[in-house]
RODO-2510 file (C-alpha; in nm, 4 decimals, decimal comma):
residues 479
     n   res          X          Y          Z
     1     m    -4,8411     2,0808     2,6703
     2     t    -4,6943     1,7946     2,8281
     3     d    -4,8442     1,5502     2,6132
     4     l    -4,6887     1,7460     2,2611
     5     l    -4,3645     1,7608     2,4201
     6     d    -4,3383     1,4018     2,4847
     7     l    -4,4877     1,3133     2,1516
     8     v    -4,2145     1,5419     2,0075
     9     i    -3,9527     1,3517     2,2144
    10     i    -4,0702     1,0529     2,1142
    11     l    -4,0525     1,1515     1,6868
    12     l    -3,7073     1,2222     1,7837
    13     l    -3,6095     0,9339     1,9200
    14     v    -3,7739     0,7674     1,6636
    15     g    -3,7397     1,0063     1,3716
    16     i    -3,3708     1,0265     1,3915
    17     p    -3,2644     0,6526     1,3843
    18     l    -3,4673     0,5901     1,1254
    19     i    -3,3674     0,8752     0,8860
    20     l    -2,9588     0,8128     0,9646
    21     s    -2,9934     0,4890     0,8806
    22     s    -3,2367     0,5459     0,5806
    23     v    -2,9442     0,7759     0,4463
    24     c    -2,6439     0,5241     0,5527
    25     s    -2,8440     0,2380     0,3668
    26     i    -2,9133     0,4469     0,0251
    27     h    -2,4991     0,4963     0,0703
    28     i    -2,4308     0,1397     0,1158
    29     l    -2,6541     0,0249    -0,1723
    30     l    -2,5006     0,3091    -0,4086
    31     t    -2,1073     0,2662    -0,3377
    32     k    -2,0726    -0,1254    -0,1961
    33     r    -1,9297    -0,3315    -0,3878
    34     d    -1,9097    -0,6295    -0,2107
    35     s    -2,2118    -0,7815    -0,0938
    36     r    -2,0626    -0,9614     0,2114
    37     a    -2,0026    -0,5811     0,3293
    38     s    -2,2883    -0,4497     0,2098
    39     i    -2,5466    -0,6718     0,3963
    40     a    -2,2764    -0,6480     0,6958
    41     w    -2,3055    -0,2477     0,7361
    42     m    -2,7167    -0,2583     0,6352
    43     g    -2,7620    -0,5014     0,9712
    44     l    -2,5351    -0,2917     1,1767
    45     v    -2,6822     0,0555     1,0799
    46     w    -3,0273    -0,1106     1,1017
    47     l    -3,0151    -0,3452     1,4741
    48     a    -2,7895    -0,0429     1,5986
    49     p    -2,9198     0,2914     1,4253
    50     v    -2,7212     0,6217     1,5960
    51     l    -2,4065     0,3761     1,6995
    52     g    -2,4091     0,1676     1,3772
    53     a    -2,4348     0,5284     1,1565
    54     f    -2,1554     0,6689     1,3461
    55     t    -1,9268     0,3809     1,2605
    56     y    -2,0143     0,3358     0,9020
    57     l    -1,9492     0,7106     0,8769
    58     l    -1,5881     0,6594     1,0219
    59     f    -1,4773     0,2932     0,8884
    60     g    -1,7304     0,2318     0,6229
    61     i    -1,6523     0,4935     0,3582
    62     n    -1,4072     0,4040     0,1151
    63     r    -1,4081     0,6611    -0,1322
    64     l    -1,3473     1,0157    -0,1846
    65     h    -1,3211     1,2808    -0,4489
    66     s    -0,9606     1,4409    -0,4137
    67     r    -0,9489     1,7709    -0,5195
    68     a    -0,5865     1,7269    -0,7053
    69     t    -0,8372     1,4768    -0,9498
    70     e    -0,8227     1,7905    -1,2710
    71     w    -0,5006     1,8901    -1,1805
    72     k    -0,3909     1,4905    -1,1817
    73     k    -0,5530     1,5163    -1,5879
    74     k    -0,3557     1,8071    -1,6547
    75     l    -0,0170     1,6643    -1,4971
    76     a    -0,0452     1,3430    -1,6366
    77     d    -0,1180     1,4414    -2,0057
    78     h     0,2081     1,6103    -2,0084
    79     r     0,4158     1,3774    -1,7935
    80     r     0,3064     1,0885    -2,0769
    81     d     0,4201     1,3425    -2,3691
    82     s     0,7906     1,3810    -2,1377
    83     l     0,7874     1,0244    -2,1150
    84     q     0,6948     0,9373    -2,4683
    85     p     1,0707     0,8532    -2,5964
    86     f     1,1089     0,6048    -2,3029
    87     l     0,8173     0,4076    -2,4201
    88     p     0,9179     0,0447    -2,5545
    89     d     0,8968     0,0354    -2,9856
    90     m     0,7150    -0,2910    -2,9534
    91     l     0,6003    -0,4866    -2,6527
    92     a     0,6843    -0,8211    -2,7855
    93     q     1,0421    -0,7104    -2,8574
    94     c     1,0674    -0,6563    -2,4588
    95     v     0,7832    -0,8726    -2,2407
    96     p     0,7657    -1,2069    -2,2991
    97     e     0,4712    -1,2867    -2,4763
    98     p     0,2978    -1,4835    -2,1637
    99     m     0,3430    -1,1490    -2,0067
   100     q     0,1935    -0,9002    -2,2991
   101     t    -0,1311    -0,9681    -2,2028
   102     l    -0,0546    -0,8749    -1,8646
   103     s     0,1465    -0,5546    -1,9404
   104     r    -0,1756    -0,4532    -2,1355
   105     l    -0,3796    -0,4852    -1,8606
   106     a    -0,1593    -0,2731    -1,6539
   107     d    -0,1857     0,0009    -1,9374
   108     k    -0,5297     0,0041    -1,9212
   109     v    -0,5847    -0,0071    -1,5384
   110     s    -0,3310     0,1923    -1,4238
   111     n    -0,3061     0,4626    -1,7028
   112     q     0,0552     0,4661    -1,6764
   113     p     0,3254     0,3720    -1,9255
   114     l     0,5680     0,0962    -1,9067
   115     l     0,8956     0,2186    -1,9605
   116     v     1,2192     0,1892    -2,0543
   117     g     1,5413     0,1903    -1,8848
   118     n     1,5325     0,1458    -1,5449
   119     a     1,7561     0,0085    -1,3192
   120     i     1,6385    -0,0870    -1,0185
   121     t     1,8232    -0,2526    -0,6830
   122     p     1,6815    -0,4245    -0,4006
   123     l     1,8049    -0,3690    -0,0461
   124     f     1,7331    -0,5212     0,2359
   125     n     1,6325    -0,4363     0,5274
   126     g     1,7287    -0,0874     0,7547
   127     d     2,0635    -0,1747     0,7594
   128     e     2,0911    -0,1572     0,3833
   129     a     1,8225     0,0989     0,3091
   130     y     1,8541     0,3495     0,5627
   131     p     2,2310     0,4821     0,4769
   132     r     2,1383     0,4748     0,1015
   133     m     1,8580     0,7153     0,1363
   134     l     2,0635     0,9198     0,3946
   135     a     2,3610     0,9414     0,1967
   136     a     2,1625     1,0531    -0,0979
   137     i     1,9718     1,2970     0,0812
   138     d     2,3341     1,4700     0,1455
   139     a     2,4004     1,4392    -0,2171
   140     a     2,0853     1,5999    -0,2664
   141     e     2,1965     1,9665    -0,4963
   142     q     1,8132     2,0752    -0,6202
   143     s     1,5332     1,9027    -0,4215
   144     i     1,4167     1,6412    -0,2057
   145     t     1,0525     1,5133    -0,1714
   146     l     0,9741     1,2233     0,1294
   147     s     0,6466     1,1022     0,1879
   148     t     0,6505     0,7826     0,4632
   149     f     0,3042     0,6600     0,6547
   150     i     0,4912     0,6435     0,9612
   151     l     0,7990     0,8652     1,1041
   152     r     0,8720     0,7420     1,4667
   153     n     1,0369     0,9784     1,7194
   154     d     1,3429     0,7366     1,7743
   155     r     1,6974     0,7352     1,6657
   156     l     1,6517     0,6838     1,3005
   157     g     1,3237     0,9507     1,2448
   158     k     1,5936     1,2234     1,3795
   159     q     1,8626     1,0877     1,1954
   160     f     1,6352     1,1903     0,8434
   161     i     1,5282     1,4642     1,0199
   162     d     1,8986     1,6193     1,0973
   163     a     2,0045     1,5137     0,6964
   164     l     1,6679     1,6763     0,5583
   165     s     1,8161     1,9721     0,7954
   166     r     2,1446     1,9811     0,6484
   167     a     2,0007     1,9879     0,2891
   168     a     1,8096     2,3112     0,3384
   169     k     2,1001     2,4857     0,4533
   170     r     2,2576     2,3958     0,1027
   171     q     1,9225     2,5191    -0,0051
   172     v     1,8082     2,2232    -0,1183
   173     a     1,4075     2,2474    -0,1701
   174     i     1,2347     2,0014     0,0551
   175     r     0,8780     1,8859     0,0887
   176     l     0,8107     1,6065     0,3289
   177     l     0,4312     1,4574     0,2954
   178     v     0,3454     1,2321     0,6424
   179     d     0,0319     1,0168     0,7280
   180     y    -0,1699     1,1923     0,9924
   181     m    -0,2369     0,8824     1,2196
   182     g     0,1049     0,7014     1,0961
   183     f     0,2844     1,0431     1,2753
   184     r     0,1248     0,9275     1,5950
   185     y     0,2759     0,5803     1,6313
   186     s     0,5408     0,7225     1,8627
   187     f     0,4559     1,0180     2,1284
   188     p     0,5338     1,2633     2,1654
   189     t     0,5841     1,3525     1,7429
   190     l     0,9057     1,5090     1,5502
   191     k     0,6540     1,7920     1,4488
   192     k     0,8729     1,9992     1,6861
   193     r     1,1884     1,8958     1,5492
   194     l     1,0383     1,9694     1,2413
   195     r     0,9523     2,2858     1,3030
   196     t     1,2597     2,3819     1,4707
   197     a     1,4868     2,2487     1,1520
   198     e     1,2315     2,4715     0,9961
   199     l     1,1434     2,1948     0,7183
   200     h     0,8771     2,2346     0,4720
   201     y     0,6357     1,9205     0,6152
   202     a     0,2423     1,8583     0,5800
   203     e     0,0093     1,5883     0,7359
   204     f    -0,2002     1,4173     0,4583
   205     m    -0,5508     1,4282     0,5899
   206     p    -0,5617     1,5621     0,9444
   207     p    -0,9020     1,6137     1,1159
   208     n    -1,1061     1,9097     0,9818
   209     w    -1,4465     1,8342     1,1354
   210     p    -1,7035     1,7800     1,0304
   211     r    -1,5565     1,7677     0,6385
   212     t    -1,2903     1,5125     0,6685
   213     l    -1,5043     1,2929     0,9260
   214     p    -1,5994     1,0104     0,6799
   215     f    -1,2287     0,9581     0,5773
   216     l    -1,0602     0,9211     0,8619
   217     n    -1,0080     0,5739     0,7751
   218     l    -0,8292     0,6582     0,4392
   219     r    -0,4812     0,6651     0,5178
   220     n    -0,1679     0,7646     0,3049
   221     h     0,0454     0,4431     0,3066
   222     r     0,3138     0,5274     0,0269
   223     k     0,6728     0,5479     0,0812
   224     l     0,8564     0,7183    -0,1314
   225     l     1,2017     0,9584    -0,1189
   226     i     1,2790     1,1089    -0,4604
   227     i     1,6129     1,2697    -0,4812
   228     d     1,6632     1,5781    -0,7065
   229     g     1,4070     1,4051    -0,9839
   230     r     1,6425     1,1245    -1,0594
   231     i     1,7074     0,8622    -0,7998
   232     g     1,3968     0,7456    -0,6076
   233     f     1,3517     0,4807    -0,2978
   234     t     1,0239     0,2918    -0,2275
   235     g     0,8997    -0,0087    -0,1000
   236     g     0,7808    -0,1208     0,2557
   237     m     0,9694     0,0441     0,4922
   238     n     0,8822     0,3166     0,7271
   239     i     1,0994     0,4982     0,8970
   240     s     1,1878     0,3653     1,2193
   241     d     1,4529     0,1904     1,4153
   242     h     1,2511    -0,1157     1,3645
   243     h     1,3704    -0,2288     1,0328
   244     c     1,7145    -0,2483     1,1390
   245     r     1,9056    -0,6288     1,2747
   246     n     2,0168    -0,4353     1,5925
   247     k     1,7994    -0,5852     1,8464
   248     r     1,9721    -0,3413     2,1187
   249     q     1,7416    -0,0545     1,9244
   250     c     1,4744    -0,1907     1,7778
   251     v     1,2142    -0,4759     1,7097
   252     p     1,3377    -0,7021     1,4344
   253     i     1,1075    -0,6549     1,1156
   254     e     1,2382    -0,8083     0,8031
   255     d     1,1687    -0,5841     0,4840
   256     i     1,3055    -0,4769     0,1582
   257     h     1,2991    -0,1501    -0,0051
   258     f     1,4298    -0,0025    -0,3358
   259     v     1,6375     0,2190    -0,5333
   260     v     1,4757     0,3378    -0,8302
   261     e     1,6626     0,5056    -1,1375
   262     g     1,5311     0,5495    -1,4915
   263     p     1,2358     0,6898    -1,6092
   264     v     0,9997     0,5640    -1,3569
   265     v     1,0787     0,8118    -1,0958
   266     t     0,9325     1,0726    -1,3074
   267     e     0,6151     0,8365    -1,2306
   268     l     0,6945     0,8338    -0,8587
   269     q     0,7593     1,1675    -0,8256
   270     t     0,4031     1,2624    -1,0265
   271     i     0,2408     1,0510    -0,7270
   272     f     0,4115     1,2699    -0,5004
   273     t     0,3144     1,6087    -0,6379
   274     e    -0,0574     1,4695    -0,6628
   275     d    -0,0365     1,3935    -0,2626
   276     w     0,1270     1,7222    -0,2035
   277     y    -0,1171     1,9270    -0,4062
   278     s    -0,4319     1,7043    -0,2156
   279     s    -0,2316     1,8244     0,1008
   280     t    -0,1479     2,1305     0,0973
   281     g    -0,2765     2,3321    -0,2703
   282     e     0,0682     2,4110    -0,3820
   283     k     0,1590     2,2368    -0,7096
   284     l     0,5318     2,1233    -0,7725
   285     e     0,5907     2,1323    -1,1556
   286     g     0,8861     2,1769    -1,3858
   287     h     1,2579     2,2471    -1,2256
   288     p     1,3413     2,1586    -0,9250
   289     w     1,1285     1,8859    -0,8889
   290     f     1,1521     1,7314    -1,2191
   291     s     1,4549     1,6198    -1,3892
   292     p     1,5047     1,5422    -1,7851
   293     p     1,4693     1,1451    -1,7458
   294     e     1,8246     0,9405    -1,7956
   295     t     1,8314     0,5308    -1,8936
   296     p     2,0388     0,4080    -1,6912
   297     g     1,9441    -0,0029    -1,6673
   298     s     1,7663    -0,1728    -1,8570
   299     t     1,4290    -0,3095    -1,6571
   300     l     1,0982    -0,2148    -1,7715
   301     a     0,8663    -0,0741    -1,4957
   302     r     0,5931     0,1260    -1,4548
   303     a     0,4864     0,3465    -1,0963
   304     i     0,0769     0,2025    -0,9880
   305     a    -0,0659     0,4050    -0,7733
   306     d    -0,4211     0,2996    -0,5814
   307     g    -0,6240     0,4624    -0,3514
   308     p    -0,9872     0,5143    -0,2804
   309     d    -1,0602     0,8161    -0,5094
   310     d    -1,0406     0,7805    -0,9212
   311     r    -0,7729     0,5059    -0,8859
   312     f    -1,0113     0,2571    -0,6979
   313     n    -0,9472    -0,1164    -0,7259
   314     t    -0,6519    -0,0774    -0,9819
   315     l    -0,4029    -0,3162    -0,7874
   316     r    -0,6729    -0,5496    -0,7097
   317     q    -0,7727    -0,6158    -1,0915
   318     l    -0,3433    -0,6363    -1,1953
   319     m    -0,3283    -0,8720    -0,9219
   320     l    -0,6113    -1,0811    -1,0850
   321     g    -0,4530    -1,0576    -1,4333
   322     a    -0,1405    -1,1568    -1,3061
   323     i    -0,2448    -1,4373    -1,1430
   324     g    -0,3943    -1,5656    -1,4503
   325     s    -0,0987    -1,5369    -1,6541
   326     a     0,1236    -1,6981    -1,4224
   327     q     0,2919    -1,9819    -1,6536
   328     t     0,4592    -2,2064    -1,3991
   329     r     0,5540    -2,0084    -1,0331
   330     i     0,3688    -1,7375    -0,8199
   331     r     0,5785    -1,6660    -0,4901
   332     i     0,3533    -1,4256    -0,2583
   333     m     0,5396    -1,2584     0,0635
   334     t     0,3340    -1,0034     0,2644
   335     p     0,2363    -0,9453     0,6355
   336     y    -0,1184    -0,9319     0,6000
   337     f    -0,3183    -1,1661     0,3722
   338     v    -0,6193    -1,1537     0,4187
   339     p    -0,7981    -1,1403     0,0067
   340     d    -1,1319    -1,1033    -0,0800
   341     a    -1,3223    -1,3817    -0,2643
   342     s    -1,2189    -1,2876    -0,5876
   343     l    -0,8115    -1,3227    -0,5031
   344     e    -0,9137    -1,6031    -0,3023
   345     e    -1,0313    -1,7770    -0,5853
   346     a    -0,7812    -1,6773    -0,8332
   347     l    -0,5345    -1,8745    -0,6563
   348     i    -0,7494    -2,1440    -0,6045
   349     t    -0,7422    -2,1878    -0,9946
   350     a    -0,3975    -2,1666    -1,0431
   351     s    -0,3066    -2,4010    -0,8379
   352     l    -0,5587    -2,6199    -1,0126
   353     r    -0,4502    -2,5696    -1,3175
   354     g    -0,1025    -2,6745    -1,2197
   355     i     0,0930    -2,3687    -1,0834
   356     q     0,3266    -2,3769    -0,7955
   357     i     0,2064    -2,1559    -0,5164
   358     q     0,4130    -2,0318    -0,2401
   359     l     0,2864    -1,7837     0,0439
   360     l     0,5603    -1,6734     0,2986
   361     l     0,3713    -1,5445     0,6096
   362     p     0,4698    -1,4018     0,9405
   363     g     0,4685    -1,6873     1,2065
   364     r     0,4359    -1,3817     1,4349
   365     n     0,2040    -1,0925     1,3577
   366     n     0,1921    -0,7834     1,5539
   367     l    -0,1997    -0,7316     1,4561
   368     k    -0,3677    -1,0436     1,6137
   369     l    -0,6952    -0,9759     1,4409
   370     v    -0,5794    -0,9983     1,1009
   371     d    -0,3464    -1,2836     1,1952
   372     w    -0,6747    -1,4761     1,2788
   373     a    -0,8387    -1,3388     0,9553
   374     c    -0,5416    -1,4811     0,7941
   375     r    -0,5613    -1,8392     0,9239
   376     h    -0,9204    -1,8417     0,8320
   377     h    -0,8318    -1,8270     0,4667
   378     l    -0,5595    -2,0833     0,4616
   379     l    -0,7631    -2,3623     0,5058
   380     e    -0,8935    -2,4235     0,1743
   381     l    -0,5857    -2,2507    -0,0248
   382     v    -0,3587    -2,5381     0,1732
   383     r    -0,6567    -2,8249     0,0718
   384     q    -0,6088    -2,6250    -0,2904
   385     g    -0,2252    -2,7036    -0,3159
   386     v    -0,0982    -2,3835    -0,2332
   387     e     0,2554    -2,4161    -0,0105
   388     v     0,2410    -2,2037     0,3037
   389     r     0,4740    -2,1128     0,5609
   390     f     0,5186    -1,9275     0,8567
   391     s     0,7966    -1,7252     0,9147
   392     q     1,0435    -1,7840     1,2372
   393     g     1,2161    -1,4554     1,4533
   394     r     1,1456    -1,1829     1,2570
   395     f     0,8574    -1,0319     1,1653
   396     i     0,8213    -1,0060     0,8099
   397     h     0,6710    -0,6958     0,6757
   398     s     0,8056    -0,7349     0,2991
   399     k     0,5470    -0,7082     0,0285
   400     l     0,7118    -0,9117    -0,2572
   401     f     0,4815    -1,0974    -0,5893
   402     t     0,6526    -1,2652    -0,8493
   403     l     0,5796    -1,4501    -1,1711
   404     d     0,7331    -1,6957    -1,3110
   405     e     1,1375    -1,5926    -1,3750
   406     s     1,0559    -1,2714    -1,5218
   407     w     0,7717    -1,0173    -1,3222
   408     t     0,7946    -0,8433    -1,0181
   409     l     0,5825    -0,6366    -0,8226
   410     f     0,6635    -0,4246    -0,4781
   411     g     0,5918    -0,1595    -0,3053
   412     s     0,3818    -0,0411     0,0067
   413     a     0,0430    -0,2822    -0,0367
   414     n    -0,0448    -0,5673     0,1516
   415     w    -0,2642    -0,8426     0,0314
   416     d    -0,5831    -0,6985     0,2398
   417     n    -0,8976    -0,5002     0,1839
   418     r    -0,6659    -0,2259     0,4310
   419     s    -0,4520    -0,1906     0,1456
   420     l    -0,6223    -0,2792    -0,1401
   421     a    -0,9894    -0,0565    -0,0820
   422     l    -0,8990     0,1797     0,1619
   423     n    -0,5244     0,3249     0,1829
   424     f    -0,3529     0,5651    -0,0586
   425     e    -0,0744     0,3065    -0,2217
   426     c     0,2293     0,2842    -0,4098
   427     n     0,3791    -0,0381    -0,6476
   428     v     0,6443    -0,0824    -0,9404
   429     e     0,5479    -0,3219    -1,1641
   430     c     0,8991    -0,4536    -1,3363
   431     y     0,9295    -0,7091    -1,6471
   432     d     1,3049    -0,7929    -1,5512
   433     n     1,4320    -1,1453    -1,5385
   434     w     1,7174    -1,0500    -1,3430
   435     l     1,5660    -0,8458    -1,0632
   436     t     1,2933    -1,1454    -1,0487
   437     q     1,5327    -1,4269    -1,0258
   438     q     1,7171    -1,2495    -0,7554
   439     l     1,4504    -1,1699    -0,5774
   440     n     1,3198    -1,4882    -0,5823
   441     q     1,6530    -1,6331    -0,3987
   442     h     1,5894    -1,4240    -0,1461
   443     f     1,2650    -1,5665    -0,1285
   444     d     1,3986    -1,9077    -0,1477
   445     t     1,6158    -1,8512     0,1500
   446     q     1,3197    -1,7394     0,3797
   447     f     1,1084    -1,9529     0,2331
   448     a     1,3331    -2,2916     0,3553
   449     q     1,4181    -2,0858     0,6939
   450     a     1,0211    -2,1104     0,7601
   451     i     0,8039    -2,3642     0,8722
   452     p     0,5131    -2,5068     0,6451
   453     v     0,1792    -2,4707     0,7461
   454     t     0,0059    -2,8381     0,6821
   455     l    -0,3541    -2,9337     0,6503
   456     s    -0,4144    -3,1760     0,9115
   457     e    -0,2705    -2,8811     1,1294
   458     l    -0,5217    -2,6497     1,0224
   459     q    -0,7902    -2,8949     1,0591
   460     q    -0,7107    -3,0277     1,3671
   461     q    -0,6983    -2,6920     1,5741
   462     s    -0,9472    -2,6951     1,8795
   463     l    -1,3161    -2,5682     1,8171
   464     p    -1,2337    -2,2243     1,9973
   465     v    -0,9373    -2,1521     1,7911
   466     r    -1,1575    -2,2343     1,4674
   467     l    -1,4421    -2,0388     1,5702
   468     r    -1,2347    -1,6998     1,6911
   469     n    -1,0353    -1,7558     1,3407
   470     a    -1,3929    -1,7598     1,1247
   471     a    -1,4971    -1,4725     1,3527
   472     a    -1,2067    -1,2752     1,2240
   473     g    -1,2317    -1,3896     0,9149
   474     l    -1,6391    -1,2260     0,8860
   475     l    -1,4406    -0,8741     0,9517
   476     s    -1,2012    -0,8905     0,6739
   477     p    -1,3753    -0,6299     0,4834
   478     y    -1,2710    -0,3807     0,6651
   479     l    -0,9513    -0,5289     0,7584
***
């Protein structure tokens, strides 16, 4: 009997790890596109079978099937009909010739139409953005939808909840969506205050064991505020004192948000309603969530959603197409720059064909591991002529990508695998000379004040620093 029990124990000790490693390996082979990530995960699940399988379950699965998929198709068909009057009559009359191929690519990968008649205004830092957002909430008459990654329990967070509470008392319909993990960037959270104010809120993908265990690493990073279905705010800012310039109240962060008006607001609202349905099962349709689009400006724009669902890889494909479409200049401002091999090679190729590439990064990053991996990628880029500078002082959190003098991409996504493969993101693509030139002027100011990264400086780094950065670079697929 003892021998039989020993045999069973041995079979369990050997069989369970073998089964776990085999199941994980099959999933890796069938789902991973990056061979480097596949090899790394395969090594982990076989060298440390139980720990490796659990780690893969938590951090390795980067695709899910949203329950909103079918409804999204129906919603997209309806919105496409309502936005038909706002499609450009002839692309050649509206988009510069070198950008027309890029526009057609964006049509295909985003499945969103390019829309005419938008007005887009940049807001620099929280000192400009938050007062406009709070004033818009106070002026709301029908509906407010707000999605944010972080809603911090600080002065700003409380101001937003108070403004939403005032709107609710005016009978304005309100839906607030906060990412489950982002909600916990401050403790205690603002959930008690939200309940006291009786605001209708939800958390994006909270733990629901064991169903959501494999998807805890997939977060909603979108920042959207839509007022009455007519005015939108989007960009890189969370709701936090940290984006203000008053150093007595916050850690200084440099960022850009945007006021969006016009037909593209309908696209932004559609993205919010999809996330809300995925989180709550409630369908937000028609009045008061959507209003007939207006055309207050001349900017051609489209909202581009990206995420680990049916929109997987959308932004990465658009970025690759944009790099290949540049005629004279590429400018990138991002806090987290850990590009995959395809984006890195595309930037190097563009530089070799004579395109001026300027990359502005934070000199002091809040995520050390990401910063080290970033510095590992810079050596070859700088060697091939890419101009890289590190900002001084404030932490740059802006996400900005411009081509030449006519194309801009802004929103919530960074240049790393977390944004381009793991997070739910929302960006806006714009064809507008005035807007691009205005943002280029802002970039000029920031770039002139930043410290250049030289090839000799990178080559003269100590061996421990280079080894540290290279080791962090191995983790690029997971950052």
